[in-house]
N, C-alpha and C positions, 0 to 999 in steps of 0.2 A: 504493497498500499505504499509505502515510504513513497519508491518510484517513480509511482503515478502523480505523487501529491507534487514530487520534483517537475516529473513533463509537466503537469497540468503551470504549473511554478510558472516553469520556461515557454508556453504557451502564450501564457497571458503578454510573459514579454513581446516576446515575437511580430504577434496581434496586433500589441499598441494598443491590445485589454483591459480594463479596472473588472474591477466585481466589486460593485457598488451596493447589495446588502442583499442577505438571505430573507426569504419570505418561505417560513413556512415551512416548507425540504426544495422552496427552488431555490434559485441565487440568481440574481439577475446580476448582468455583462452587461458591459457599453464598451463604443468604441471608440475614438478618437475623444475620449475626456479629458483626452491628459496632456498638457501644459508643450511638448514636443507632437502632439499627434497630430494629421496632417489634416486639413482643411477639407476636405475633398470627401463630401458625404458617398463618394461612384466609391471612393478607398476607402473608407471606413465600410463600409455595406461588404466590402469582400472582404476585408480583416475579419468581419466576424464571421462571416460564412466560412472560410478555414478558423476560425477560431470550433467554430460547432465543429464543424465539420474531422477537423483531427480531435478537436476532444473527447468524440464520440466514436473513433479507429481508436483512440487509446483504450478509452473502454472495454470494446468489446476484445482486445487483449490481451488483458489482467484479467476479465470476468469469471473464465474456468475459476483461476491461482484460488483469487479472494474473494471474489462476491454472487456468486453463483448460491450460493447454501446461504445467502442474507438476503435474498432477492428484491438487492436493490433495482432499480430501472433507471435508466436517464434516459433523457429526451431535452426537445430543444423547441424554441420556437423566436423565430427572425423578423423583426419589425422594423423600421426605421421614420424616426420624425423625431420633431426637437422635445426633451424632457426638462422640469425644475428641478433642482437640485437645489440640494446643502448641508448640514454639516445640522445635526444633532446632538442633543444630550453634551454638551459643551462643557460643565463643570463636573461633567465624571467621566464616563468614556467616550470621547465625540465620536462620529462613522460619517460618511458619506453617506448619504439617502435621495435615491429619485424615483420620483413621481411622476403621473400625468398620463394622457391615454396612448400614447403612444408606451410605456410601462403593461399597463393593462392591455392593452392589446397584442402586446408580444409576451406578459403570462398565461394567456387566453387560445394564444397556438401553444404554450406552452404543454398546457395544460390537455390541448384536445391534439397531440400527438400521440406517436406510440413508441412504444422502448428503445430505444438508438435510432430515432430519425430526425428529423429537425425537417422541421412544418414553417413556413415563409410566407409573408403574407402578401399579394398581390402587387403591393405600396415597393413592398423589398423584393417581391421579382423585377418589378417595372426598372428598379435605383440599377441592382445584379447586369439587366440590360442582357449581350449575345455574350458574356463569359466562358468562350470553348469549354474552359476545364470543367464548369460542373452543367451538372443532368437536371433537367427540373419538370417535374410532373405535377398534371394537374391531379387535386386530392381527386377523390373517386365521390357521385355525386352524391350515396349515400349516407357518404362522410358529411361531405357539407350542412347535408339536413338535420344528422345528429347532431353538429355542435355548432353552439351557439359563441361566434365569435363578431366581435366588431371589420372587419377586416372582408373585403365583401370577395373575395373567393382565396382560395389557400392553398396551397402547393407542398408537396415534394421537393427538400435538394438531394442532391447526392453527389462526387462527384463520377465526374465523364470519365474513365474506362478507356477509353478508347484516344483521351487526349493523353500527346507528350510533352 
């Protein structure tokens, strides 16, 4: 597990991702938040997509060794938009907190995702454009009807195995 946590920290640095908060069983990660981050939302979206996919791949590599018996389930939801953030609990243990419609939508996508899958909003899909290293598949209509997300459509994100 310590090897995975070390890899996790490396991914955060590699893709310029900040862990902003934990909400129950979910963690909130934000791309482009640090001072040295890119100002391009397209780059931030690509960083978020690469982080989520790499995170899932790392999880799958350790699953049989550590987590299978614990029934741990990791899934992701990605959305792009503005957030409001700031420090809370400044007098005791300060921490950075983000909130807003973008966070709510990403959380809903996460909640309606499947184990080891990355679910993205239509806005996120459009932001990625036609980057060849990704494969984007429309979610099945039955899945769409059974999930109540604020995104108008949802898609599955994965790596394009034929891209080199």
